[in-house]
C-alpha positions in Angstrom: 21.6 39.9 -4.1 23.8 39.4 -7.6 22.4 36.2 -9.4 24.7 33.9 -8.8 24.1 34.8 -4.7 20.2 34.0 -5.3 20.6 31.1 -7.5 23.1 29.5 -4.4 20.3 30.8 -1.9 17.9 28.7 -3.8 20.1 26.0 -3.7 20.7 25.3 -0.2 16.7 26.4 0.9 15.6 23.0 -1.6 17.9 21.1 -0.4 17.2 21.9 3.2 13.8 20.7 2.2 14.2 17.8 0.5 16.0 16.5 3.4 13.8 18.0 6.6 10.7 15.4 4.2 9.7 12.8 6.2 8.3 10.7 3.7 10.3 8.3 1.5 9.3 9.9 -2.7 6.9 7.2 -4.5 8.1 6.7 -8.1 5.0 6.8 -9.3 5.1 5.3 -12.5 0.6 4.8 -13.8 -2.3 6.2 -14.2 -3.7 2.6 -12.4 -0.8 3.6 -9.2 -1.9 7.5 -8.8 -5.6 6.4 -8.6 -4.9 3.6 -5.7 -2.9 5.6 -4.0 -5.7 8.2 -3.5 -7.4 5.2 -2.1 -8.7 5.2 1.5 -10.7 2.3 1.5 -9.0 -1.5 3.5 -9.3 -3.9 0.7 -8.1 -4.8 -2.9 -7.7 -3.2 -6.6 -7.0 -3.4 -9.8 -5.9 -1.3 -12.5 -7.1 1.1 -10.6 -11.1 0.3 -9.7 -11.9 -1.5 -6.1 -11.8 -5.5 -5.6 -13.3 -5.5 -2.6 -13.9 -3.7 -0.2 -14.0 -4.5 3.6 -16.8 -3.2 5.4 -17.0 -3.3 8.6 -19.9 -3.9 9.1 -21.3 -6.7 6.3 -17.6 -8.6 6.7 -15.2 -10.0 9.3 -11.7 -9.1 9.5 -9.1 -11.1 11.5 -4.9 -9.9 12.3 -2.5 -12.6 13.0 1.0 -11.0 14.3 2.6 -14.4 15.3 2.1 -15.2 11.2 2.0 -11.7 10.3 -1.6 -12.1 8.5 -4.3 -10.3 7.2 -7.5 -11.8 5.9 -11.0 -9.7 5.5 -13.9 -12.0 3.5 -17.6 -11.4 3.4 -20.1 -13.2 5.7 -21.1 -15.6 3.6 -17.5 -16.2 2.7 -18.0 -16.5 -1.1 -15.3 -13.5 -1.3 -11.5 -12.9 1.1 -8.9 -11.2 0.6 -5.7 -12.7 2.4 -2.0 -10.7 2.6 0.6 -13.2 4.6 3.7 -11.1 4.8 7.5 -12.1 5.5 8.1 -8.9 8.3 6.2 -5.2 8.0 7.4 -2.4 6.1 9.2 0.1 8.6 8.9 2.6 5.5 7.5 3.7 2.5 9.8 2.7 -0.4 10.4 -1.2 0.3 9.8 -4.1 -0.4 8.6 -7.1 0.8 7.7 -10.7 0.0 4.3 -11.6 0.4 1.4 -14.6 0.0 -1.3 -12.9 -1.5 -4.6 -15.5 -1.8 -7.6 -13.2 -3.1 -10.9 -15.5 -4.5 -13.7 -14.1 -5.8 -16.1 -15.6 -7.8 -15.1 -15.5 -11.5 -11.5 -13.0 -10.0 -9.3 -15.7 -8.7 -5.3 -13.2 -7.8 -2.4 -15.6 -6.4 0.6 -15.8 -5.6 2.2 -11.8 -5.8 5.8 -12.0 -4.2 7.6 -8.8 -4.1 5.0 -5.6 -3.3 6.2 -2.5 -2.5 4.5 0.4 0.3 3.6 2.3 -1.6 2.5 5.2 1.6 2.3 5.0 5.6 -0.2 6.5 7.0 -2.2 6.3 10.1 -1.9 2.6 10.4 -2.0 1.7 6.6 0.5 0.5 4.2 -0.4 1.0 1.0 1.1 -2.7 -1.3 1.7 -2.3 -4.5 2.5 -4.9 -7.5 3.6 -2.5 -10.4 3.6 -5.8 -13.1 -0.4 -6.7 -12.3 -0.9 -2.6 -11.4 -3.1 -4.3 -8.7 -2.5 -2.7 -5.0 -4.2 -3.6 -0.8 -4.8 -1.6 1.4 -4.4 -2.7 4.9 -4.7 -1.4 7.9 -1.9 -3.2 10.0 -2.4 -1.4 13.7 -2.9 -4.9 15.6 -0.3 -6.2 14.0 2.5 -4.2 14.7 
């Protein structure tokens, strides 16, 4: 096989592989985002570290499909993450408008307005804010 034929076949093969990929490629623009996308526990993360992770045996979770709202909190209600979305993301790579309220002793976060849906898998979404290096993993099975 000639060199040009080999290059042409490799180019076609690469194009077919790219076209057949089901998941949109998301830009990894920080180490914090890369670390966050490897996580799987529901909760909120900042700078590559978990701030509050949902534990079924110690926390409460509520979903409101009418308001597209997700909430997790401690049984004592001293730590709470409340996320209201304008719409559910249809795929990774889209940006959605959200209202975020996270309260914890000494660590409030609120009003992140445009988050990127950086990953979708097994009924969960990974939402990311590059400005604040903050991510949220939510199981949205009950919202769909």
